[in-house]
C-alpha positions in Angstrom: -23.1 56.8 65.4 -21.3 57.2 61.9 -18.1 59.4 61.4 -19.8 62.1 59.9 -16.7 63.0 57.8 -15.7 59.5 56.3 -19.1 59.4 55.5 -19.2 62.7 53.7 -15.8 61.8 52.0 -17.5 58.4 51.0 -21.0 60.0 49.7 -18.7 63.2 47.9 -16.5 60.6 45.9 -19.5 58.4 44.8 -21.4 61.5 43.7 -18.5 62.9 42.0 -17.3 59.9 40.4 -21.3 59.5 39.1 -21.3 62.8 37.5 -18.1 63.0 35.7 -18.2 59.7 34.2 -21.9 60.4 33.2 -21.0 63.6 32.1 -17.7 62.1 30.2 -19.6 59.2 28.7 -21.2 61.9 26.1 -17.6 62.4 24.0 -17.9 58.5 23.4 -21.7 57.8 23.2 -24.3 59.8 21.9 -27.4 61.1 24.1 -29.8 58.3 23.0 -27.8 55.5 24.0 -26.2 57.4 27.6 -30.2 58.1 28.0 -30.8 54.1 27.7 -28.1 52.9 29.9 -29.1 55.7 32.5 -32.7 54.6 32.5 -31.8 50.9 33.7 -30.8 52.8 37.3 -34.2 51.9 39.0 -33.1 48.4 38.3 -29.6 48.6 39.5 -31.0 50.7 42.6 -33.2 48.0 43.3 -30.5 44.9 43.1 -27.7 46.8 45.1 -30.5 47.1 47.8 -30.4 43.4 48.0 -27.0 43.3 48.8 -25.6 46.3 50.7 -25.0 45.6 54.4 -27.7 47.4 56.9 -30.3 47.5 54.3 -30.7 44.2 52.9 -34.0 45.5 51.0 -36.3 42.8 49.8 -38.8 43.9 46.8 -41.7 41.7 46.1 -41.8 40.3 42.3 -44.4 42.6 41.1 -41.8 45.7 41.9 -39.1 43.9 39.5 -41.7 43.5 37.0 -42.8 47.2 37.2 -38.9 48.5 36.7 -38.3 46.1 33.8 -41.4 47.4 32.1 -40.6 51.0 33.0 -37.3 50.6 31.8 -38.2 48.8 28.5 -40.9 51.5 27.8 -38.3 54.3 28.5 -35.4 52.5 25.9 -38.5 51.9 23.6 -39.1 55.5 23.7 -35.8 56.4 23.5 -35.2 54.7 20.4 -38.4 56.0 18.7 -37.4 59.2 19.1 -33.6 58.7 18.2 -33.0 60.9 14.9 -29.4 59.5 14.5 -27.9 55.9 14.7 -26.8 54.6 18.4 -23.3 55.4 19.0 -21.2 52.6 20.9 -18.1 52.4 21.9 -16.5 50.5 24.5 -15.0 53.5 26.9 -18.3 55.4 26.9 -20.1 52.0 27.9 -17.8 51.1 30.4 -18.2 54.8 31.8 -21.7 54.6 31.7 -22.0 51.4 33.5 -19.6 52.6 36.2 -21.8 55.8 36.9 -25.0 53.8 37.2 -22.7 51.5 39.6 -22.3 54.5 41.4 -25.7 56.2 41.4 -27.2 52.9 42.5 -24.9 52.7 45.5 -25.0 56.2 46.4 -29.3 56.3 47.0 -28.6 52.9 49.1 -25.7 54.2 51.0 -27.9 57.2 52.1 -30.6 55.4 53.3 -28.1 53.2 55.3 -26.4 56.1 56.8 -29.9 58.0 57.7 -31.1 54.4 58.8 -28.3 54.3 61.5 -28.2 58.1 62.6 -31.7 58.8 62.5 -30.8 62.0 63.9 -28.9 63.2 60.8 -31.1 64.8 58.2 -30.6 64.8 53.9 -30.5 68.5 54.7 -27.3 68.4 56.8 -25.2 65.9 54.4 -26.1 68.5 51.6 -25.0 71.7 53.3 -21.9 70.3 55.0 -20.3 68.0 53.6 -21.0 66.9 49.8 -21.4 70.5 49.2 -18.0 72.0 50.6 -16.1 68.9 48.6 -18.1 69.5 45.2 -16.9 73.3 45.4 -13.5 72.3 46.3 -13.5 70.0 43.4 -14.9 72.4 41.1 -12.2 75.0 42.3 -9.4 72.8 41.5 -11.0 71.8 37.9 -11.4 75.9 37.2 -8.0 76.9 38.3 -6.8 73.5 36.1 -8.3 74.8 33.5 -7.2 78.6 33.7 -4.0 77.5 33.8 -4.1 74.9 30.8 -5.8 78.0 28.9 -3.0 80.5 30.2 -0.2 77.8 28.8 -2.0 77.2 25.5 -2.2 80.7 25.1 1.5 81.4 25.4 3.7 80.4 23.1 6.5 78.5 24.9 
């Protein structure tokens, strides 16, 4: 049996990190570039699934070829639709790559947990741990924002 609170904390940390890095990367990359990077997620999930203990998923070669063709098609579509020139920043690229690694780990980690603990449903995880920790995190961020706004609005 998997310890649910340790699992909730791990899943929440990965989910929040991925979300925040993805949104934060937009400060350094324009949207088409970020979308190009994010479109490679399917490949990273497949590759990460092969290395996670407890999962060790193996995909046939034709699925890898399909995933590569899908990624190439998304990248070409995104580039064809881009009105602005791509904007690259090393910080933004590092942030979006870190978010992709977290995304690929997240889905595979959930699958391992559900395989080890079949009575655990996705509904339980989303209702309890992940939502509670996400709400707490958002409340802390909101309070920090209000505090900063108050300090900036009052001259010292």
